[in-house]
Backbone bond lengths (Angstrom), bond angles and torsions (degrees), N, CA, C in turn:
res aa  C-N    CA-C-N  psi(-1)  N-CA   C-N-CA  omega(-1)  CA-C   N-CA-C  phi
1 X - - - 1.449 - - 1.518 109.29 -
2 X 1.324 116.94 156.66 1.453 122.42 -173.82 1.530 111.60 -90.42
3 X 1.317 115.38 157.86 1.468 122.78 177.16 1.529 110.74 -53.78
4 X 1.358 116.02 -48.27 1.464 120.39 -177.75 1.527 111.54 -61.94
5 X 1.327 116.91 -36.45 1.459 120.82 -179.27 1.524 111.00 -65.32
6 X 1.333 116.72 -45.49 1.460 120.92 -179.19 1.523 110.72 -58.96
7 X 1.326 116.62 -47.54 1.463 119.61 -175.58 1.526 112.67 -73.83
8 X 1.332 117.60 -34.76 1.453 118.13 178.78 1.523 111.30 -68.89
9 X 1.332 116.80 -40.09 1.458 119.83 178.12 1.529 110.70 -62.20
10 X 1.333 116.75 -38.58 1.460 120.44 -175.40 1.526 112.74 -80.62
11 X 1.331 117.54 -40.70 1.461 120.53 -168.35 1.523 114.97 -109.18
12 X 1.325 117.97 -2.36 1.465 121.22 177.08 1.536 108.29 -92.83
13 X 1.311 116.04 125.42 1.468 119.84 -177.55 1.518 112.72 -63.59
14 X 1.322 117.09 -16.06 1.459 119.99 176.95 1.526 111.11 -67.24
15 X 1.342 117.30 -29.11 1.455 121.92 -177.11 1.530 112.40 -112.99
16 X 1.321 117.65 -21.85 1.457 122.26 175.24 1.530 107.13 -122.62
17 X 1.319 116.72 96.42 1.465 122.08 -172.96 1.530 112.32 -61.93
18 X 1.323 117.91 -23.23 1.456 120.15 -177.55 1.526 112.71 -74.66
19 X 1.317 117.18 -18.18 1.465 120.45 -178.42 1.531 111.23 -62.41
20 X 1.310 117.36 -29.78 1.460 120.49 -179.09 1.520 114.23 -84.48
21 X 1.314 117.30 7.09 1.466 120.42 -179.59 1.530 110.81 -68.70
22 X 1.348 117.75 153.27 1.471 120.49 178.41 1.524 111.27 -55.96
23 X 1.331 116.41 144.20 1.461 121.53 -178.05 1.533 110.78 -57.69
24 X 1.315 116.54 130.85 1.456 122.64 177.88 1.504 115.14 84.59
25 X 1.324 118.07 -5.05 1.472 120.27 -178.03 1.525 112.37 -78.30
26 X 1.349 116.92 -21.75 1.461 120.78 -179.57 1.520 109.56 -131.13
27 X 1.307 115.42 151.47 1.461 120.53 176.43 1.529 109.56 -81.11
28 X 1.311 114.80 167.11 1.458 118.84 176.97 1.509 112.10 -59.86
29 X 1.326 116.51 -40.02 1.465 120.45 179.75 1.520 111.27 -63.21
30 X 1.334 116.80 -36.91 1.461 120.05 178.97 1.528 111.08 -69.57
31 X 1.320 117.08 -38.86 1.466 120.19 177.86 1.529 110.76 -64.43
32 X 1.315 116.04 -41.67 1.467 120.40 179.33 1.526 111.17 -62.83
33 X 1.321 116.55 -32.78 1.465 120.38 -179.14 1.526 112.38 -70.61
34 X 1.341 116.89 -9.84 1.464 119.76 -177.48 1.505 114.61 -72.99
35 X 1.336 117.35 -16.77 1.460 120.26 178.65 1.522 108.49 -154.27
36 X 1.325 118.78 129.98 1.471 120.85 -176.12 1.523 113.54 -62.85
37 X 1.338 117.78 -19.78 1.465 119.48 -179.63 1.533 110.94 -67.28
38 X 1.328 117.42 -23.29 1.463 120.16 179.56 1.527 111.59 -60.60
39 X 1.317 116.53 -28.89 1.457 120.21 -178.37 1.525 112.16 -69.23
40 X 1.335 117.19 -15.15 1.469 120.28 -179.95 1.523 112.18 -82.37
41 X 1.317 118.26 -13.95 1.461 121.09 179.92 1.528 109.14 -79.48
42 X 1.303 117.06 122.62 1.449 122.91 -177.60 1.528 109.33 -103.85
43 X 1.336 116.75 118.26 1.468 121.33 -179.68 1.526 110.46 -117.56
44 X 1.317 114.57 158.34 1.460 120.89 179.87 1.525 108.75 -119.05
45 X 1.308 116.60 116.02 1.467 121.64 -177.52 1.536 109.87 -95.05
46 X 1.316 115.61 137.39 1.466 121.23 179.86 1.526 109.43 -141.30
47 X 1.349 116.92 73.08 1.472 120.06 -178.81 1.527 113.44 -58.51
48 X 1.324 116.17 -25.94 1.462 118.85 -177.68 1.519 113.00 -64.51
49 X 1.327 116.78 -23.50 1.468 119.62 179.17 1.536 110.46 -113.72
50 X 1.305 115.93 18.62 1.458 119.91 175.81 1.503 115.90 89.60
51 X 1.337 118.26 5.83 1.468 120.99 178.66 1.522 108.65 -93.71
52 X 1.336 115.58 92.43 1.465 120.74 -179.27 1.529 112.35 -94.91
53 X 1.347 117.96 -5.96 1.468 121.66 -174.31 1.526 112.77 -107.35
54 X 1.302 116.37 -22.74 1.457 118.49 177.92 1.510 112.97 94.25
55 X 1.308 116.11 118.24 1.463 121.11 177.13 1.528 109.56 -88.03
56 X 1.324 115.49 144.33 1.461 120.52 178.88 1.516 110.20 -65.10
57 X 1.326 115.75 128.89 1.454 119.82 175.32 1.530 111.30 -115.33
58 X 1.301 116.36 -44.72 1.459 119.89 179.97 1.523 108.09 -163.25
59 X 1.317 117.01 -174.60 1.462 120.96 176.86 1.520 108.64 -148.98
60 X 1.306 115.61 155.53 1.455 121.01 177.98 1.524 109.60 -86.17
61 X 1.310 115.58 141.44 1.465 120.40 -178.81 1.518 110.18 -129.95
62 X 1.323 118.34 67.97 1.471 119.99 -179.54 1.521 110.90 -73.15
63 X 1.311 116.04 159.85 1.455 121.35 175.51 1.531 108.77 -79.34
64 X 1.319 116.04 115.72 1.459 121.16 179.84 1.524 108.76 -136.65
65 X 1.311 115.48 161.93 1.457 120.93 174.02 1.527 107.12 -81.33
66 X 1.340 116.48 88.82 1.458 120.86 -170.58 1.529 113.23 -69.28
67 X 1.307 116.98 -49.43 1.467 119.97 -174.35 1.511 110.73 -141.05
68 X 1.320 115.77 -124.91 1.458 119.26 -179.26 1.509 111.38 -167.00
69 X 1.323 115.59 163.67 1.462 123.32 178.11 1.516 108.57 -129.46
70 X 1.313 116.10 132.29 1.460 122.15 173.46 1.527 108.03 -110.65
71 X 1.306 116.46 121.08 1.464 120.77 -177.82 1.520 109.51 -137.09
72 X 1.329 115.58 124.14 1.469 120.90 178.63 1.521 108.79 -137.71
73 X 1.322 116.07 145.93 1.458 119.34 178.19 1.511 110.94 -178.70
74 X 1.314 114.55 -176.60 1.466 121.57 -178.23 1.523 108.45 -134.76
75 X 1.320 116.51 134.52 1.465 122.95 172.41 1.520 108.47 -112.75
76 X 1.323 115.73 130.70 1.468 120.45 179.57 1.526 108.81 -132.10
77 X 1.325 115.81 140.92 1.469 120.67 -179.25 1.524 110.13 -131.53
78 X 1.335 115.93 138.13 1.458 122.81 177.91 1.518 108.91 -122.59
79 X 1.340 116.09 127.35 1.463 122.07 174.58 1.522 107.99 -123.00
80 X 1.330 114.79 128.32 1.471 119.22 -177.33 1.521 108.98 -142.62
81 X 1.332 115.91 138.13 1.454 120.44 178.60 1.517 111.73 -138.09
82 X 1.331 116.08 151.38 1.460 121.70 -179.79 1.521 108.68 -141.09
83 X 1.355 115.55 123.08 1.463 120.63 173.51 1.518 108.00 -102.27
84 X 1.315 116.13 119.66 1.463 120.47 -172.71 1.521 112.90 -59.18
85 X 1.325 117.02 -31.17 1.465 120.11 -178.00 1.518 112.01 -65.25
86 X 1.321 118.08 -18.23 1.460 121.36 -177.99 1.531 112.54 -90.95
87 X 1.322 117.79 0.48 1.472 120.54 -178.66 1.524 109.35 -114.68
88 X 1.325 116.13 144.24 1.456 120.37 -178.72 1.529 111.76 -69.99
89 X 1.331 117.48 -39.91 1.458 120.32 -175.58 1.527 112.88 -74.60
90 X 1.324 117.58 -29.38 1.461 120.95 -173.36 1.518 112.27 -116.32
91 X 1.326 116.80 22.36 1.466 120.42 -175.10 1.525 111.47 -62.15
92 X 1.331 117.51 -29.36 1.464 120.30 -176.59 1.523 112.48 -75.70
93 X 1.330 117.87 -14.65 1.461 120.93 -178.61 1.529 110.28 -87.53
94 X 1.321 117.12 140.99 1.469 119.62 179.17 1.526 110.97 -86.55
95 X 1.326 114.99 166.23 1.451 119.97 168.83 1.512 116.10 84.31
96 X 1.338 113.79 -175.44 1.454 122.31 -178.28 1.532 109.99 -136.58
97 X 1.325 114.83 157.70 1.466 122.41 174.52 1.522 108.07 -116.29
98 X 1.316 116.54 136.27 1.461 122.08 177.42 1.520 109.65 -129.13
99 X 1.324 115.83 137.79 1.458 121.99 179.35 1.525 108.48 -130.16
100 X 1.316 115.71 131.26 1.461 121.98 174.01 1.523 107.85 -128.93
101 X 1.311 116.51 127.72 1.458 120.80 -178.49 1.529 109.20 -135.50
102 X 1.347 115.57 130.00 1.463 121.69 -178.99 1.524 108.64 -122.65
103 X 1.313 115.85 125.22 1.460 122.33 179.01 1.519 109.24 -119.21
104 X 1.331 116.47 126.42 1.463 122.07 175.43 1.524 107.81 -115.62
105 X 1.329 115.31 123.16 1.465 121.06 -179.53 1.522 109.37 -115.47
106 X 1.324 116.58 126.57 1.459 122.51 -178.97 1.525 109.23 -103.94
107 X 1.329 116.32 113.30 1.462 119.88 -179.82 1.521 112.25 -88.02
108 X 1.355 116.91 -27.36 1.465 119.03 178.29 1.524 110.32 -161.54
109 X 1.332 114.80 133.15 1.457 121.93 169.25 1.523 106.88 -137.85
110 X 1.326 116.36 107.96 1.461 121.88 -176.44 1.520 109.21 -131.39
111 X 1.336 115.59 148.13 1.457 121.23 -175.32 1.520 109.94 -131.42
112 X 1.330 116.05 133.99 1.454 122.51 168.73 1.522 106.34 -105.42
113 X 1.342 118.88 112.72 1.468 120.55 -171.38 1.512 114.88 -64.71
114 X 1.330 118.72 -29.31 1.451 120.86 177.96 1.522 109.62 -158.58
115 X 1.299 116.58 170.10 1.456 122.61 -173.95 1.526 111.20 -55.94
116 X 1.314 115.67 127.90 1.457 121.44 178.72 1.511 114.64 91.18
117 X 1.319 117.78 -15.90 1.466 121.10 -179.28 1.525 110.32 -77.57
118 X 1.327 116.35 147.05 1.457 121.32 178.96 1.526 110.10 -69.23
119 X 1.319 116.51 153.76 1.461 121.65 176.54 1.525 109.31 -77.51
120 X 1.333 115.86 132.67 1.458 122.19 176.90 1.526 107.65 -104.06
121 X 1.330 116.84 125.92 1.456 121.87 -177.20 1.527 109.49 -84.41
122 X 1.332 116.51 115.84 1.463 121.81 -179.54 1.524 112.11 -106.12
123 X 1.315 118.52 10.57 1.455 121.25 -177.22 1.526 110.58 -59.67
124 X 1.328 115.83 128.73 1.457 120.58 179.02 1.511 114.13 77.19
125 X 1.344 117.58 15.06 1.460 121.63 -179.06 1.528 110.14 -130.97
126 X 1.323 115.21 170.67 1.459 121.04 172.59 1.522 108.16 -101.94
127 X 1.305 116.13 55.81 1.456 121.55 -179.18 1.509 111.47 -99.36
128 X 1.317 116.18 159.11 1.457 123.43 179.38 1.521 111.50 60.68
129 X 1.340 117.01 24.61 1.457 121.42 177.67 1.513 114.55 74.55
130 X 1.340 117.99 12.32 1.465 122.16 -178.45 1.521 109.09 -129.53
131 X 1.319 116.36 134.10 1.463 120.68 175.07 1.530 108.59 -80.09
132 X 1.329 116.38 99.82 1.470 121.50 -176.60 1.519 109.37 -96.03
133 X 1.332 116.42 72.16 1.461 120.72 179.46 1.529 110.04 -59.49
134 X 1.313 115.49 143.30 1.464 119.50 178.19 1.523 110.42 -61.21
135 X 1.329 117.57 -34.95 1.458 120.53 175.51 1.525 108.71 -155.87
136 X 1.315 115.88 162.84 1.459 124.27 175.43 1.525 107.96 -135.62
137 X 1.324 116.05 142.31 1.455 120.29 179.35 1.526 108.84 -132.96
138 X 1.332 116.54 124.59 1.463 122.18 176.89 1.520 108.08 -129.72
139 X 1.334 116.53 120.44 1.462 121.77 -178.11 1.527 109.80 -126.04
140 X 1.334 114.97 140.51 1.464 121.56 178.29 1.517 108.82 -123.27
141 X 1.332 116.49 129.23 1.458 123.09 -179.96 1.531 108.14 -119.72
142 X 1.336 117.04 125.33 1.453 120.93 -177.69 1.517 112.48 -131.35
143 X 1.338 115.98 147.96 1.463 122.52 176.36 1.521 107.10 -129.45
144 X 1.346 116.21 122.99 1.461 121.48 -175.88 1.516 110.80 -119.93
145 X 1.329 114.38 136.58 1.461 121.96 172.74 1.522 107.09 -132.86
146 X 1.296 117.02 110.95 1.456 120.12 -178.51 1.521 110.90 58.45
147 X 1.325 118.21 -125.85 1.467 120.71 -176.91 1.528 113.81 -85.33
148 X 1.323 118.38 -0.46 1.465 121.72 -174.44 1.527 111.15 -108.87
149 X 1.332 115.08 142.86 1.459 121.85 178.53 1.529 108.85 -138.34
150 X 1.328 115.93 135.15 1.454 120.90 171.93 1.531 107.48 -129.25
151 X 1.311 116.37 156.41 1.456 118.27 179.99 1.515 111.83 179.97
152 X 1.312 114.33 -172.85 1.464 120.07 177.78 1.518 109.74 -151.25
153 X 1.335 114.72 154.57 1.463 122.95 175.68 1.526 108.82 -112.83
154 X 1.314 115.16 142.83 1.464 120.92 178.71 1.526 108.37 -127.76
155 X 1.322 115.44 122.81 1.461 121.05 176.99 1.531 108.80 -113.47
156 X 1.324 115.16 130.99 1.470 120.35 177.66 1.521 109.20 -123.60
157 X 1.330 115.17 127.99 1.462 122.09 174.79 1.527 108.06 -121.17
158 X 1.325 117.84 130.49 1.469 120.01 -178.60 1.527 110.94 -74.34
159 X 1.312 115.62 173.84 1.463 120.17 175.13 1.527 109.46 -63.99
160 X 1.322 115.78 156.76 1.464 120.50 -176.57 1.525 109.06 -139.23
161 X 1.328 115.44 144.32 1.460 121.69 -179.10 1.524 110.41 -91.45
162 X 1.333 117.98 159.81 1.464 120.18 177.36 1.521 111.23 -73.14
163 X 1.305 115.99 173.95 1.463 122.44 176.05 1.525 109.23 -55.53
164 X 1.346 118.14 134.26 1.471 120.19 179.59 1.529 113.20 -55.16
165 X 1.326 117.37 -23.56 1.461 120.53 -179.54 1.526 112.97 -88.97
166 X 1.333 117.53 4.64 1.462 120.61 -178.45 1.521 111.08 -67.82
167 X 1.317 115.14 157.99 1.464 120.68 177.91 1.520 110.15 -65.23
168 X 1.334 118.42 149.67 1.468 121.38 178.19 1.530 110.76 -55.53
169 X 1.318 115.70 139.02 1.451 120.58 179.97 1.509 114.89 92.49
170 X 1.336 117.74 -7.08 1.464 120.71 178.93 1.521 110.22 -68.70
171 X 1.311 116.66 132.57 1.460 120.97 -175.80 1.522 111.52 -91.90
172 X 1.328 114.70 152.73 1.452 121.03 171.85 1.514 109.72 -92.56
173 X 1.314 117.01 -156.37 1.463 122.10 -179.83 1.519 109.72 -120.04
174 X 1.329 115.96 144.55 1.456 121.78 177.75 1.528 110.60 -74.39
175 X 1.327 116.07 169.76 1.461 121.14 177.37 1.528 109.37 -62.02
176 X 1.323 114.88 153.04 1.475 120.54 -173.94 1.523 109.28 -135.00
177 X 1.330 116.23 135.40 1.463 122.36 177.18 1.520 108.94 -129.79
178 X 1.311 115.45 136.74 1.475 120.85 178.07 1.522 109.23 -137.43
179 X 1.320 116.03 139.29 1.456 122.88 178.90 1.524 108.75 -121.14
180 X 1.324 117.03 136.80 1.466 123.19 174.22 1.526 108.44 -124.20
181 X 1.336 116.77 139.88 1.464 122.00 179.21 1.523 109.37 -111.86
182 X 1.333 116.25 145.65 1.462 119.74 -178.08 1.527 110.15 -146.69
183 X 1.332 115.24 158.28 1.471 122.13 176.29 1.522 108.51 -146.15
184 X 1.318 115.73 148.16 1.472 121.18 -179.51 1.517 109.10 -144.72
185 X 1.331 116.95 138.05 1.464 121.81 179.24 1.529 108.86 -135.75
186 X 1.331 115.68 116.28 1.456 121.64 179.33 1.521 108.71 -90.74
187 X 1.332 116.77 106.62 1.460 121.14 -177.63 1.526 110.15 -73.35
188 X 1.326 115.81 -47.31 1.469 121.18 176.01 1.526 107.58 -156.35
189 X 1.326 116.81 -167.82 1.459 120.25 -177.56 1.534 112.74 -68.31
190 X 1.326 116.40 -15.11 1.463 120.04 -175.92 1.521 114.22 -106.73
191 X 1.310 118.39 -20.74 1.462 120.92 -172.79 1.526 110.33 -129.15
192 X 1.327 115.15 129.92 1.459 121.50 174.61 1.529 108.76 -135.75
193 X 1.318 116.40 130.28 1.456 121.93 178.20 1.525 109.60 -103.52
194 X 1.325 116.12 147.64 1.461 120.73 179.01 1.530 109.82 -144.82
195 X 1.306 114.96 151.72 1.458 121.29 178.77 1.518 108.44 -157.47
196 X 1.329 115.51 163.63 1.457 117.81 -179.97 1.510 112.59 -176.53
197 X 1.314 113.94 173.89 1.464 122.43 175.96 1.520 106.61 -130.87
198 X 1.312 116.39 116.61 1.458 121.04 175.08 1.521 109.25 -87.35
199 X 1.306 115.65 132.47 1.464 122.44 178.56 1.532 111.75 53.68
200 X 1.330 118.84 54.29 1.474 120.59 -178.26 1.527 113.62 -61.63
201 X 1.335 117.77 -26.08 1.466 120.62 178.73 1.524 111.72 -84.82
202 X 1.339 116.00 -0.14 1.460 121.99 177.71 1.531 111.71 54.34
203 X 1.341 115.59 47.87 1.473 120.80 -179.86 1.522 109.81 -60.56
204 X 1.316 116.44 130.80 1.459 122.20 -176.82 1.524 109.88 -89.19
205 X 1.344 118.61 131.70 1.469 119.41 -179.46 1.521 111.65 -66.86
206 X 1.325 118.79 133.83 1.469 121.16 -179.94 1.526 111.51 -64.76
207 X 1.318 115.30 147.79 1.465 120.97 175.53 1.515 109.38 -80.40
208 X 1.310 115.43 141.80 1.456 121.27 -174.62 1.521 109.52 -134.22
209 X 1.342 116.90 139.22 1.457 121.22 172.55 1.508 115.81 84.43
210 X 1.329 118.48 14.04 1.466 120.34 178.80 1.531 110.07 -72.63
211 X 1.321 115.94 149.01 1.465 120.90 177.98 1.532 108.64 -147.45
212 X 1.348 117.18 111.73 1.474 119.77 -176.71 1.522 113.60 -66.53
213 X 1.327 118.55 -18.72 1.462 120.22 -176.79 1.523 112.62 -75.48
214 X 1.344 117.90 -24.81 1.460 119.88 179.88 1.529 112.14 -123.53
215 X 1.348 116.33 18.01 1.470 122.40 176.32 1.523 113.30 63.37
216 X 1.315 117.84 20.68 1.461 121.38 177.04 1.526 108.67 -77.91
217 X 1.323 117.18 117.75 1.469 120.71 -176.62 1.520 111.57 -85.49
218 X 1.320 117.72 -5.40 1.454 120.82 176.34 1.518 113.21 85.55
219 X 1.299 114.68 -175.72 1.461 122.08 -179.12 1.521 107.82 -146.55
220 X 1.321 118.16 -164.19 1.454 121.18 176.47 1.518 109.09 -127.96
221 X 1.304 117.02 167.00 1.458 121.81 -177.95 1.522 110.41 -97.72
222 X 1.327 118.42 149.28 1.474 120.87 179.46 1.524 112.93 -66.80
223 X 1.323 117.71 -10.78 1.464 120.75 178.61 1.529 111.95 -75.51
224 X 1.334 117.88 -13.40 1.457 122.31 -179.77 1.528 110.40 -100.06
225 X 1.329 115.53 153.30 1.459 120.54 176.65 1.532 109.14 -79.28
226 X 1.322 116.71 120.94 1.464 121.18 -179.00 1.532 111.93 -106.05
227 X 1.335 118.15 1.22 1.466 121.11 -177.80 1.513 112.98 -94.40
228 X 1.324 117.53 -23.69 1.463 119.92 -179.53 1.514 113.02 82.91
229 X 1.321 116.08 -167.63 1.465 122.17 -175.78 1.529 110.98 -62.82
230 X 1.351 116.00 135.57 1.454 120.66 177.83 1.525 109.70 -154.74
231 X 1.311 115.82 156.77 1.458 122.72 -174.36 1.532 109.83 -120.30
232 X 1.317 116.16 154.53 1.457 119.29 176.91 1.533 109.83 -150.09
233 X 1.321 115.19 151.71 1.455 123.76 175.77 1.515 107.46 -138.98
234 X 1.320 117.49 137.27 1.441 119.98 -179.07 1.507 112.01 -152.53
235 X 1.318 115.31 174.42 1.459 120.91 -179.92 1.526 109.72 -147.65
236 X 1.306 115.95 144.08 1.459 123.02 171.76 1.528 107.98 -111.04
237 X 1.299 116.57 120.98 1.457 121.12 -177.57 1.516 109.41 -125.78
238 X 1.325 117.67 127.66 1.452 123.13 178.05 1.519 108.83 -106.51
239 X 1.330 116.30 131.89 1.468 121.35 -179.93 1.517 109.95 -106.22
């Protein structure tokens, strides 16, 4: 558990009802008994030098079930293939086409940071340190002729809002699209060659979290490609 969580649970009257008691009506021990998190605060008392209240030295951070997470959504997948030889209009064309598309839709992602705290809805935002996109779409299109396959992948991420707790004027990120191209050639049962171009259109990652009022230029999210266009060649060999 975090430092802020321990102290808010102990010293916030919302979670420790005794904190709001009239001054002097309760002892320190009675106030501490109002919430078990108070026991995690470690103080050092030194009456010999006039410290009768105890200065903060450290705190205990055990692993506990602090709050909760609510997560709901739908995942859908589409697989479709077409062999040209099976169609009357395209019988003269060789090969097959394959399409795979996966859509993930997030209807709710909310977090309660600790026991008794209200749930904060982070759906469609970069809150709680997680990019909770409202939906994600990843599609793969392939064309195969004999031992050779070529194709491309397309990833689409919608726009996203900043953390609900961000300062006014903080910007989110625009929608993002990235395409990757790939090729594969199976020479025999032992050797397969592969090559591709990641991000051939050199899609630039959107800036996130900028705020003109405090000169914050923002950053980018790890869900975006920050390396740009790149090429690769490889081989799988079985001995």
